[in-house]
N, C-alpha and C positions, 0 to 999 in steps of 0.2 A: 330376508329372504333373497335367495339370489335368483339371476335370471334363469338358469336351468329349472329352479321349483316353478318359477311360472310358465315356463314352456312345458313342464310337467303336467303341470294343472290345466292348462290350455288343451293338452291331447287328452288328457283324460275326460275332460268335458266333452271334447268332440265325438270321443267313444259313448259317453252317456246320451248325447244328442242322436248319435247313429243308432243306436239300440232303441232309443225311444220312437223314433219316426223311420228306421229304417228305410233311409234314402237311398236312391239307387247308386252306384258306383262313379255314376257322371256327375253328380253333386258335390262340389267341392264346399266344405264347411269351413269358413275363415273367420275372423275379428268382425267382419261388417256383414256377415250372414243374418238377415231377418228373419223373422216368422213367414213372411210373404214369399221367401226363396225355398221354403222346404213345404212340400204337400203334406197336408194333414195337421201342421201347426197351427191349431185354433185354441181359443180360451181354455177348451177342456183339456186338451192335450198338452198345453202350456202349464197346466196346475199338474199333470202327472209327471213332465220333465222336471219340474222343481224339484217334487217330491223324490224322484230318481238322482237327481243332482245332490240332493240334501242325504239321503241314504249313500252313495257313492262317497262323497266326501266325509261323513260324519258330522255334518253340520246343519245348523237351523238359519235359514236367511230369513232377513227381517223384511216382514210382508210390504212394508211401507217402499222398500227401496226395490223390490220385485217389478212393481208396477211400474216403476220408471226405465226398466231394461229397455234399451232400443235396439241393442245387436248382441249377437254371441260373445263381441268383446267386452261390452256392458258387463253380460253376466260372468264372464270369466274373470274380470276385473273385482267383481264383488265376492266371489268366491275366495279369491287369494285374499282380499281385505279380512272377510270373516274368518278363513283359517289362521289370520295372524293374530288375532284376538284372542 
């Protein structure tokens, strides 16, 4: 996978997050963004986000790895890894 592919994955992931939570324009989503940084990101909406990510990328994320995600960067890395397999 090229670095461009990783950037493309991250930008697409940010789009999915923004569409899921509709953060206002002042909210910047970066690799270190966590659920506490975005209003409305709770356990239920996290499940919806994961379903949206899986649909957008055409993948299925391993449940046991989803629980251990600390931030958006971790989610992006997981999406890249699953897409590469």
